[in-house]
C-alpha positions in Angstrom: 44.7 -75.5 43.6 47.8 -73.9 42.0 47.2 -70.7 43.9 47.1 -72.4 47.3 49.7 -70.6 49.5 52.9 -72.4 50.2 52.1 -73.0 53.9 48.7 -74.6 53.1 50.3 -76.8 50.4 52.9 -78.0 52.9 50.3 -78.6 55.6 48.1 -80.6 53.2 51.0 -82.8 52.1 52.1 -83.4 55.7 48.6 -84.4 56.7 48.3 -86.8 53.8 51.5 -88.5 54.9 50.0 -89.2 58.4 47.0 -91.2 57.2 46.7 -94.9 57.9 47.7 -97.1 55.0 44.1 -98.4 54.5 42.8 -94.8 54.2 45.7 -93.7 51.9 44.9 -96.7 49.7 41.3 -95.8 49.4 42.0 -92.1 48.6 44.9 -92.7 46.1 44.1 -92.6 42.4 44.4 -95.9 40.6 47.9 -96.2 39.2 48.5 -97.3 35.6 49.6 -100.9 35.3 53.2 -100.9 34.1 54.0 -104.4 35.2 56.2 -103.0 38.1 53.6 -103.6 40.7 51.8 -101.0 42.8 53.3 -98.0 44.5 53.3 -97.6 48.2 49.8 -96.3 49.1 51.1 -93.1 50.8 53.1 -92.3 47.7 50.2 -92.9 45.4 48.1 -90.5 47.5 50.9 -88.0 47.6 51.1 -88.1 43.8 47.4 -87.5 43.5 47.6 -84.5 45.8 50.6 -83.0 44.0 48.8 -83.5 40.7 45.9 -81.4 42.0 48.3 -78.7 42.9 49.3 -78.5 39.2 53.0 -77.9 39.7 54.6 -76.9 36.3 56.7 -79.3 34.2 60.3 -78.3 34.9 61.5 -79.4 31.5 59.4 -76.7 29.9 61.2 -74.0 31.9 64.5 -72.3 31.7 67.2 -73.7 34.0 67.0 -70.7 36.4 63.2 -70.8 36.5 63.3 -74.6 37.1 65.8 -74.1 39.9 63.6 -71.6 41.6 60.5 -73.8 41.2 62.4 -76.9 42.6 63.3 -74.9 45.7 59.7 -73.9 46.2 58.5 -77.5 45.8 61.3 -78.9 48.1 60.1 -76.5 50.8 56.6 -77.9 50.5 57.8 -81.5 50.7 60.4 -81.1 53.4 58.1 -82.0 56.3 59.0 -81.2 59.9 62.4 -79.7 60.4 64.7 -82.0 62.4 67.2 -80.5 64.8 70.8 -80.7 63.8 74.1 -79.1 64.6 74.8 -77.3 61.3 77.9 -75.3 60.4 78.5 -73.4 57.1 82.0 -73.7 55.7 83.9 -73.2 52.5 86.2 -75.6 50.7 88.4 -75.0 47.7 87.2 -76.3 44.3 88.9 -76.7 41.0 87.4 -73.4 39.8 87.0 -71.5 43.0 85.5 -71.9 46.5 82.6 -74.4 47.1 80.0 -73.8 49.8 79.6 -76.6 52.3 77.5 -77.4 55.3 78.6 -79.8 58.0 75.8 -81.6 59.8 77.7 -82.9 62.8 76.5 -86.1 64.4 79.1 -86.4 67.2 80.9 -89.5 65.9 84.0 -89.9 63.9 82.4 -91.1 60.7 81.5 -88.7 57.9 79.9 -88.9 54.5 80.5 -86.3 51.9 77.0 -85.9 50.4 76.3 -84.7 46.8 72.7 -83.6 46.2 70.5 -84.7 43.4 68.8 -82.5 40.8 70.1 -83.7 37.4 73.3 -81.7 37.7 71.1 -78.6 37.1 68.8 -78.2 40.1 69.3 -78.7 43.8 71.3 -76.9 46.5 71.8 -76.9 50.2 68.3 -75.7 50.9 66.5 -78.2 48.7 68.3 -81.1 50.4 68.6 -79.7 53.9 65.8 -82.0 55.2 67.6 -85.1 53.8 71.0 -84.1 55.2 69.5 -83.6 58.7 67.7 -87.0 58.5 70.8 -88.8 57.3 73.0 -87.3 60.0 70.5 -88.2 62.8 69.6 -91.7 61.6 73.1 -92.8 60.5 75.2 -91.4 63.3 77.6 -90.1 60.7 78.3 -86.5 60.1 77.2 -85.2 56.7 79.3 -82.8 54.7 77.0 -81.4 52.0 78.7 -79.9 49.1 77.1 -77.3 46.7 79.0 -78.3 43.6 78.8 -76.3 40.3 75.7 -76.8 38.3 74.9 -76.9 34.6 74.2 -75.2 32.2 76.6 -72.5 33.4 79.1 -75.2 34.4 78.5 -78.3 32.3 80.4 -81.6 32.5 82.9 -82.3 33.9 82.6 -79.4 36.4 80.4 -81.3 38.9 82.4 -84.4 38.7 85.6 -82.5 39.3 84.1 -80.7 42.3 82.9 -84.0 43.8 86.4 -85.6 43.7 88.0 -82.4 45.0 85.5 -82.3 47.9 86.3 -85.8 49.0 90.0 -85.2 48.8 89.6 -82.0 50.9 87.5 -83.8 53.5 90.4 -86.3 54.0 93.0 -83.6 54.3 90.8 -81.8 56.9 89.4 -84.7 58.7 90.5 -83.5 62.1 88.7 -80.1 61.8 85.6 -82.0 60.6 85.8 -84.3 63.6 86.2 -87.3 61.4 88.5 -90.3 61.3 90.1 -90.2 57.8 89.6 -94.0 57.6 85.8 -93.5 58.1 85.1 -91.0 55.4 82.6 -92.1 52.8 80.8 -90.5 49.9 77.2 -90.6 48.9 74.5 -88.9 46.9 71.0 -89.2 45.4 70.1 -89.4 41.7 72.7 -87.2 39.9 74.4 -86.9 43.3 74.6 -90.7 43.3 76.3 -90.4 39.9 78.9 -88.0 41.3 79.4 -90.1 44.4 80.1 -93.2 42.2 82.5 -91.2 40.1 84.4 -90.0 43.1 84.5 -93.5 44.6 86.0 -94.8 41.3 88.5 -92.0 41.1 89.7 -92.3 44.7 89.0 -96.0 45.6 91.2 -96.7 48.6 90.8 -93.2 50.0 87.0 -93.7 50.4 85.6 -95.9 53.2 82.2 -96.5 51.7 79.8 -95.2 49.1 76.0 -94.7 49.3 74.2 -94.4 45.9 70.5 -93.7 46.0 68.7 -94.3 42.7 71.9 -93.2 40.9 72.4 -92.1 37.3 75.1 -94.5 36.0 74.8 -94.5 32.2 73.8 -91.6 30.0 75.1 -93.2 26.8 71.8 -94.8 26.2 68.3 -95.2 27.6 67.8 -98.5 29.4 64.4 -100.3 29.2 63.1 -98.7 32.3 63.1 -95.3 30.5 60.3 -96.6 28.2 58.5 -98.2 31.1 58.4 -95.0 33.1 58.4 -92.5 30.3 55.8 -90.4 32.1 57.0 -91.1 35.6 55.7 -91.2 38.3 57.7 -88.2 39.7 60.8 -88.4 37.5 59.9 -88.6 33.8 62.1 -89.7 31.0 61.6 -86.3 29.4 63.0 -84.5 32.5 66.0 -86.8 32.4 66.6 -85.8 28.8 66.4 -82.2 29.7 69.0 -82.7 32.5 71.3 -84.6 30.2 71.1 -81.9 27.5 72.1 -79.2 30.0 74.9 -81.2 31.6 76.3 -82.7 28.3 76.3 -80.1 25.6 78.8 -82.4 23.9 76.9 -85.6 23.4 80.1 -87.5 22.7 81.0 -87.1 26.3 78.2 -89.5 27.3 80.6 -92.5 27.2 83.1 -90.9 29.5 83.2 -92.9 32.7 83.2 -89.6 34.7 79.5 -89.2 33.6 78.7 -92.9 32.9 80.4 -94.9 35.6 78.8 -98.1 34.3 81.1 -97.8 31.3 84.3 -97.6 33.4 86.8 -100.2 32.1 87.6 -101.4 35.7 85.4 -101.2 38.7 87.4 -103.6 41.0 88.7 -102.3 44.3 86.0 -99.7 44.9 84.8 -99.1 48.5 81.8 -101.0 49.9 78.6 -99.8 48.3 75.0 -99.4 49.3 72.9 -99.0 46.1 69.3 -98.1 46.7 67.0 -98.8 43.7 63.4 -97.6 43.4 61.1 -99.9 41.5 59.2 -97.1 39.8 62.1 -95.1 38.2 63.4 -94.5 34.7 66.9 -95.0 36.2 66.0 -98.4 37.7 67.7 -100.6 35.2 71.0 -98.7 35.0 71.2 -98.5 38.8 70.7 -102.3 38.9 73.3 -102.8 36.2 75.8 -100.8 38.1 75.2 -102.6 41.4 75.5 -106.0 39.7 78.7 -104.9 37.9 80.3 -103.9 41.2 79.3 -107.3 42.6 80.7 -109.2 39.6 84.0 -107.4 40.1 84.3 -108.7 43.6 83.3 -105.6 45.6 81.2 -105.6 48.7 77.7 -104.4 47.6 74.4 -104.1 49.3 71.9 -103.9 46.4 68.7 -102.8 48.0 65.7 -103.0 45.6 62.5 -101.3 46.8 59.8 -102.3 44.3 57.1 -100.1 45.5 59.2 -96.9 45.8 59.7 -94.1 43.3 62.6 -92.0 42.3 63.4 -89.4 44.8 62.1 -91.2 47.9 64.8 -89.8 50.1 63.6 -86.3 49.5 60.1 -87.3 50.4 61.0 -88.9 53.7 59.5 -85.9 55.6 56.0 -86.4 54.2 55.9 -90.2 53.5 56.1 -93.0 56.0 57.2 -95.5 53.3 59.9 -93.1 51.9 61.1 -92.5 55.5 61.5 -96.2 56.0 63.3 -96.6 52.7 65.7 -93.8 53.6 66.3 -95.4 57.0 67.6 -98.5 55.3 70.5 -96.6 53.8 71.1 -94.8 57.1 71.3 -98.1 59.0 73.8 -99.4 56.4 76.0 -96.3 57.1 75.7 -96.8 60.8 76.8 -100.4 60.5 80.0 -99.3 58.8 81.2 -97.6 62.0 80.0 -99.8 64.8 
């Protein structure tokens, strides 16, 4: 199955995602009982199919090789390409220009989006399907930023780029077609980490924040690491691989710019949507961050999706349930500007 051509892999994955729930449930492999409850049937079937494709373990690869493999896998999982008004642009970063893509939605709201990938993987192309889907479903334009990645640019490079990108978006709101009072920040996984960091740094300058299954504390492994040591999808081992590349200085793990859960003060941050996947090594730290924001008096929509897995927003093109989960975040964004 590993040698199956890219197009056949993509077609097989798309076809599996269209099956009725009852059929997907019958075809899916039995999941191990971790106490977290069952996965959505279409995701269980997707995992079984991907397992038969024998994709390599990224943590056993060099960072450049893993990045190339993640691009290939993202193309297989992207699903049907949605139409979008996309414009390439360049914005200044702390260490040089950053490539951006504006997915214009026609309204005056905008979300600066920071892609996931453990600060090591991911780029405009791996997340293009997600950016298109968010712009269409939310009605807000999406400014995707290709920040610097580890290991060539370890912490705090990505965090600095994220803050700079949001500041630039505010300064150039008119040319982006946005109202500066309606500019938010968002991201998935490590991108959710960067979005949280930017929201903490800028606070009043950000209208809202969208954090999908975010990394919020790399200073320790919360209990969900042990529960989902072997995944599904994201494994604890891959998270350790990401952390080692992004934080060559382990002492930096307690810096709030990489562990926002440890920030001394989280009051006064913008309204937050925090999407939590039930099957995720990062589940507990994401929950802890959402609850801490609530306890500090912030407006928070803590959306726990027990049957979802880490990375569901990237699977929305090939999974009905992941599409529905991603739509929840998009509806929350839309509600911010109605």
